[in-house]
C-alpha positions in Angstrom: 199.5 131.6 9.1 196.2 133.3 10.2 193.0 131.9 8.6 192.1 135.2 6.9 195.5 135.5 5.3 195.4 131.8 4.2 191.9 132.4 2.6 193.1 135.5 0.8 196.1 133.5 -0.5 193.8 130.7 -1.7 191.6 133.1 -3.6 194.7 134.8 -5.2 196.1 131.4 -6.3 192.8 130.4 -7.8 192.4 133.7 -9.6 195.9 133.7 -11.0 196.9 130.0 -11.5 193.4 128.5 -11.9 192.3 130.9 -14.5 195.3 130.1 -16.6 194.3 126.5 -16.9 192.6 126.5 -20.3 189.4 124.4 -20.7 189.0 123.3 -24.3 186.1 124.8 -26.3 183.1 122.4 -25.8 183.8 121.6 -22.2 180.6 121.2 -20.2 180.6 121.9 -16.4 178.0 122.4 -13.7 177.4 126.0 -12.6 175.3 126.6 -9.4 175.2 130.4 -9.7 173.1 132.9 -11.6 173.9 132.4 -15.3 173.8 136.2 -15.7 177.2 136.2 -13.9 178.9 134.0 -16.6 181.6 135.5 -18.7 181.3 135.7 -22.5 183.3 132.5 -22.8 180.5 130.4 -21.4 176.8 129.8 -22.3 174.0 127.8 -20.8 173.2 124.6 -22.5 169.6 125.4 -23.3 169.4 124.6 -27.0 169.9 128.2 -28.0 170.8 129.1 -31.6 174.3 130.7 -32.1 176.0 132.0 -35.2 178.7 129.8 -36.8 180.7 132.9 -37.9 181.1 134.0 -34.2 181.7 130.5 -32.8 183.8 128.7 -35.3 185.8 126.7 -32.7 182.6 125.5 -31.0 181.1 124.6 -34.4 184.1 122.4 -35.2 183.3 120.5 -32.0 179.5 120.3 -32.2 178.6 120.8 -35.8 174.8 120.3 -36.2 174.7 117.4 -33.8 172.2 119.2 -31.6 170.2 120.9 -34.3 170.5 123.6 -36.9 169.4 126.6 -34.8 167.3 129.3 -36.2 168.6 129.0 -39.8 166.7 126.2 -41.6 169.2 126.5 -44.5 171.9 125.2 -42.1 174.5 127.7 -43.3 174.7 130.4 -40.6 173.6 129.0 -37.2 173.8 125.8 -35.1 172.2 124.8 -31.8 173.8 124.4 -28.4 173.1 121.2 -26.5 169.9 121.4 -24.5 170.8 119.8 -21.2 167.9 121.4 -19.1 166.6 118.8 -16.7 169.1 116.2 -17.9 171.6 113.9 -16.1 174.9 113.5 -17.9 176.5 110.1 -18.4 180.0 109.1 -19.5 180.4 107.6 -23.0 180.5 103.8 -22.5 183.5 103.3 -24.8 183.5 99.5 -24.5 183.1 99.4 -20.7 179.7 97.5 -20.8 178.1 99.7 -18.2 175.7 101.5 -20.6 173.5 98.5 -21.6 171.8 100.6 -24.3 174.9 102.3 -25.7 174.4 101.0 -29.2 170.8 102.3 -29.3 171.6 105.9 -28.3 169.8 108.4 -30.5 170.6 111.8 -32.0 169.9 114.8 -29.8 168.6 116.7 -32.8 166.3 113.8 -34.1 165.1 111.2 -31.7 164.2 108.9 -34.6 167.8 108.5 -35.7 170.0 105.9 -33.9 173.6 106.9 -33.7 175.2 104.8 -31.0 177.9 105.3 -28.4 179.2 108.8 -29.1 179.1 112.1 -27.1 175.9 114.1 -27.2 173.5 111.3 -27.9 170.4 110.7 -25.8 168.5 107.9 -24.1 164.9 107.8 -23.1 163.3 106.4 -20.0 164.0 102.8 -19.1 163.3 100.6 -16.1 165.3 97.4 -15.4 163.9 94.5 -13.5 164.9 94.9 -9.9 167.6 92.6 -8.6 165.4 92.3 -5.4 162.0 91.4 -7.0 158.9 93.3 -6.0 156.2 91.3 -4.3 152.5 91.8 -4.1 150.8 92.0 -0.7 149.4 88.8 0.7 146.5 90.4 2.5 143.1 91.0 1.0 142.1 87.4 0.4 138.9 87.1 -1.7 137.0 85.0 -4.2 135.6 85.7 -7.6 132.1 84.8 -8.8 132.3 82.4 -11.7 130.0 84.6 -13.7 128.4 81.7 -15.6 127.2 78.9 -13.4 125.3 78.6 -10.2 124.9 74.8 -10.5 127.6 72.4 -11.3 126.3 68.8 -12.0 127.9 65.5 -12.7 125.7 63.4 -15.0 125.9 59.6 -15.4 123.0 58.6 -17.6 122.3 58.7 -21.3 118.8 60.2 -20.7 120.0 63.4 -19.1 117.2 66.0 -19.5 118.0 69.6 -20.0 117.3 71.8 -16.9 116.7 69.0 -14.4 117.3 70.3 -11.0 117.3 67.3 -8.6 118.9 64.0 -8.2 115.8 61.9 -9.0 114.8 63.0 -12.5 115.7 61.2 -15.6 119.2 61.3 -16.6 120.8 60.0 -13.3 122.3 63.3 -12.2 124.6 61.9 -9.7 125.5 65.1 -7.9 124.2 68.6 -7.7 126.6 71.3 -6.5 125.9 75.0 -5.9 129.0 77.0 -6.8 129.7 80.7 -6.2 133.3 80.7 -7.3 135.6 79.2 -9.8 139.4 78.9 -10.1 141.1 81.6 -12.3 144.2 79.4 -12.9 147.7 80.6 -13.0 147.9 84.3 -14.0 149.7 87.5 -13.3 148.7 90.9 -11.9 150.2 94.2 -13.1 151.3 96.8 -10.6 149.7 99.9 -12.2 148.9 102.1 -9.2 151.2 104.3 -7.1 154.7 105.5 -8.1 156.0 108.9 -9.1 156.3 110.7 -12.4 159.9 109.5 -13.0 162.7 107.4 -11.5 165.6 109.6 -10.1 168.3 109.7 -7.5 168.5 112.4 -4.8 169.8 115.4 -6.7 170.6 119.1 -6.6 169.9 121.2 -9.7 172.6 123.1 -11.5 173.0 124.9 -14.8 175.1 122.9 -17.4 177.2 125.5 -19.1 179.5 125.0 -22.2 182.8 126.7 -23.0 182.1 128.5 -26.3 185.3 130.6 -26.8 
């Protein structure tokens, strides 16, 4: 079979057989083309308001989970999911892979915790790396103690304030000039560098939903 004939046959099979495979209303798929070329059965997931009367099947799937749309009375419209700039994640459903499944929030109201159901949202989170970060070891330095330039050990009961040598009253046994002091055990925060978000390598698409 010649390549051109084979290609034409593949296109024919997709157009006839593939188009007959019904996707349920509410199906979300990635679309890499111009959304203007979508048929009336599909809509971009951009949070748009749609009429309940014209989309009863979709309303049965979504309800007002993603907002009430343009009608504040909640009787005539509802909102499509707004998936612009979002990655999608499978419902955990007891797998234990989504560590924050029980804390997932409503797409319509980020103050409401709903849990592990479709359409809920998670905010940014950063786990401690399995291979810990380390600070650089270069840049050795000292810190001025900020308070003392003289550290003295006194041994007598007649120590006189502001004596500056070893022979005055008070038996100052030692006089030390100090420019640094120990800071003790402490931590440093890594607050410089980094990007605006944590993300994998990706290609942008439109998320579109079957509405009819």
